[in-house]
C-alpha positions in Angstrom: -4.2 -54.2 -25.4 -1.5 -56.7 -25.4 0.9 -53.9 -26.2 -0.4 -51.5 -23.2 0.5 -54.5 -21.3 4.4 -54.8 -22.3 4.5 -51.1 -22.1 3.6 -51.1 -18.5 5.9 -54.2 -18.1 8.9 -52.3 -20.1 8.2 -49.0 -17.7 8.5 -51.0 -14.5 11.5 -53.0 -15.6 12.7 -49.3 -16.6 12.3 -48.1 -13.1 9.2 -46.0 -14.0 6.6 -46.1 -11.3 2.9 -46.4 -11.7 0.5 -44.2 -10.9 0.1 -44.3 -7.0 -3.1 -46.2 -6.4 -3.1 -47.5 -2.7 -3.9 -51.5 -2.4 -5.9 -51.5 0.7 -8.5 -48.3 1.8 -6.9 -47.7 5.4 -9.6 -49.5 8.0 -11.6 -46.6 8.9 -12.6 -48.3 12.7 -9.0 -48.3 13.5 -8.4 -45.7 16.8 -5.0 -46.7 17.5 -2.2 -48.1 16.0 0.6 -48.6 18.6 0.8 -51.9 20.0 -0.4 -52.7 23.5 3.3 -53.6 24.4 4.6 -50.5 23.0 1.9 -48.6 24.9 2.6 -50.2 28.3 6.5 -49.4 28.0 6.2 -45.7 27.3 3.2 -45.7 30.1 5.9 -47.3 32.8 9.0 -44.9 31.6 6.8 -42.1 32.1 6.2 -42.8 35.8 8.8 -42.2 38.4 10.2 -45.4 40.0 8.1 -46.0 43.1 4.9 -45.8 41.2 6.3 -48.0 38.4 7.5 -50.9 40.6 4.4 -51.4 42.2 1.3 -54.0 42.3 -1.0 -53.1 39.5 -4.2 -54.0 39.0 -5.5 -55.0 35.2 -8.4 -51.9 35.8 -5.5 -49.6 36.5 -3.6 -50.5 33.1 -6.8 -50.9 31.1 -7.9 -47.5 31.9 -4.2 -45.6 31.0 -4.2 -47.8 27.9 -5.7 -47.2 24.4 -7.8 -49.8 22.3 -7.2 -50.1 18.5 -10.9 -50.2 17.7 -12.5 -49.3 21.0 -11.1 -46.1 23.4 -10.2 -49.4 25.7 -8.2 -52.7 24.9 -9.9 -56.1 26.6 -8.1 -57.3 29.2 -7.4 -60.6 27.8 -5.2 -58.3 25.2 -3.7 -56.6 28.1 -2.6 -59.7 29.7 -1.1 -61.5 26.5 0.9 -58.2 26.3 1.7 -58.0 29.9 2.9 -61.8 29.9 5.0 -61.1 26.5 7.1 -58.4 28.4 7.8 -60.5 31.4 5.2 -59.6 33.9 3.5 -62.2 36.4 0.5 -62.3 37.8 -0.1 -62.9 41.7 -2.9 -62.4 44.1 -2.5 -59.5 46.9 -3.1 -61.4 50.2 -3.1 -58.7 52.7 -5.3 -57.4 54.9 -6.0 -54.3 52.1 -5.5 -56.6 48.9 -8.3 -58.9 49.9 -7.0 -62.0 47.5 -7.5 -59.9 44.3 -4.8 -60.3 41.0 -2.0 -58.0 40.7 0.6 -57.8 37.8 4.4 -56.9 38.9 7.1 -56.5 36.3 
């Protein structure tokens, strides 16, 4: 038994590879591996400047993004990602806005 262990250590030391065994099984619940910040940047790059620079509601953003474990991400995670990208949250007090929260880049 000890000699098999020594042979394995020697093989590793000499550069031989062990049989490939995954250390962790992939999580079957994961639906999207792309980080939210990357998804937001990709979305904004795909839009024309007039649409990109307007105010966005959280509902609009959530509807266009993919969640990690669900089809859509939660609003809290999207808010954290937006803040890390430098977005700010404002209130739209115009006649049409009615005081709703919007996000601007």
